Every structure is written in structure tokens, then in C-alpha cells.
N, C-alpha and C positions, 0 to 999 in steps of 0.2 A: 210184420205189417203187410197189408195186401194192397197192391196197386189197383185202384178203381178208376174206371173210365165211365164218366157220366155222359150218356147219350140220350137222344130223343128219337125213338123209333118211328114216330109219325111226323117228322119235320117236313114242312113243305119246301124247304130250301135245299136246292141241289148242292150248293156249296157246303152246307152243314153235313149232308149225307156223305159227300166225298171226303170231307175232313174226318168224319167218324170212321169211315171204312179205311182210310189211310192209317189212322192210329191203331185200330184193332188189327188190321192186316200185318202191320209191322210187328206188333207184340206177339201175334201168333207165329209169324215166320221166324222170329228170333226166340221162340219158346220161352217168352217172359210170362210168367203166371200173372193173371189179372182177372178182375171181376167187372162185368159190364153192368152198369146200373141205369135202368131206363126211367128217366125222370118224367116221362109222359104217363107212366103206369103207377108210379109211386110218389104221391104228393109229399110225404114226409122226407123222402130222399131228395126231392127237388128243392124243398125248403132248406134242408141241411146244406146242400151244395151252394145255394145262393148265400147263405149266411157265413159260409166258411171260405169264400173267395175273398182275398184281401181287398180292401177298399181301392187301392191303386190299380187293381186289375179289373174292376167293374166298369162297365160302360157308363158314360154320362147320362144316357137315356136308355130305358128298357133294362132287360135282364141279360146276364152273360149267356152267350150261346154255347151249346155243346160242340165238340167234346170238351170237357173239363177233366183234368186228371189229378188224382190224389194218391198219396201213399199213406194208408191209414187216415189219420186226421190232418196230415201235412199236405198243403196245397203244392202241387208240382207246377201246374200251369195249364194254359189252353192249347189249341192247335198251333198257333203261331210259335209259342214257346217250344212245343214238342218238335215242330219242323226245324226250328233253329238248332235244337240239340242234335237232331239227326244230321244236319249239315256240318256241325262241328264235331261229330262223333263223340258226343257227351250224353247220350240217352240214359245210360245207367246212372250217371250222376244226377241228371235231371229227374229221374224217377226215384231218387234217394235209395238206390240199390247198391250193394257192395261191389258186385262184379258181374261180368257176363256169365250166364249159365254154361256149364261145361257140356260140350257135345262130343268130346273125345271118345266117350264110351260107346256111342252109337256108331262111330266111324271105324272102330277096330273090329 
């Protein structure tokens, strides 16, 4: 399964942009393979994302804000969930991944 980060490239919100950068930067820095999906450019992906966020994670008003994170069709969470997993050192579990990728080969 592929980790997908749903983002909005043309968001007017500075907070959304910072949150998206934080998630993407962390995944890149830790060499976690992922796919960025821009919901501002792909209407069908935006609708899929909205439909696959569990009801308890949807805001009472409006639409859920990016970034939203999935592993395949499994919902992992939003930025707040991701941040919490970073703080508790449980990111790989949060992303539904087995373990941290090995970087030993590049160190030797």
C-alpha cells in the first residue's frame, strides 16, 4: 500500500501550507515513500478524500482541511493526528507501516 498525503497547492491559509510542509518534510527526511495528491488539481481525488474520511473526523461545518493522510484506502489521520504520532514516536504505526526503513546500508 502507498502512503498518500492529500494537499492543496493553492491554499490561502498559511497554517495549512505550514502543516503540509511539515508532513511532507518529515516523510522526505525519514525516507518514507509517499505520494502527494493535490486536491486543487484533481476533483475526483478531492471527492474521494472527503468521502473516505471517517465521520467522526469531519468538521461540523465545511470540509476537512489538508493535509489528510491515507495508506492505500485506510485513513491514517490529519495533521493533528500526525503531529501527535511524531510527539509519541509512533509515526510508523500511525502510517500503518511495519517498521522504519533501514538506512544502515548507506551508513557503511
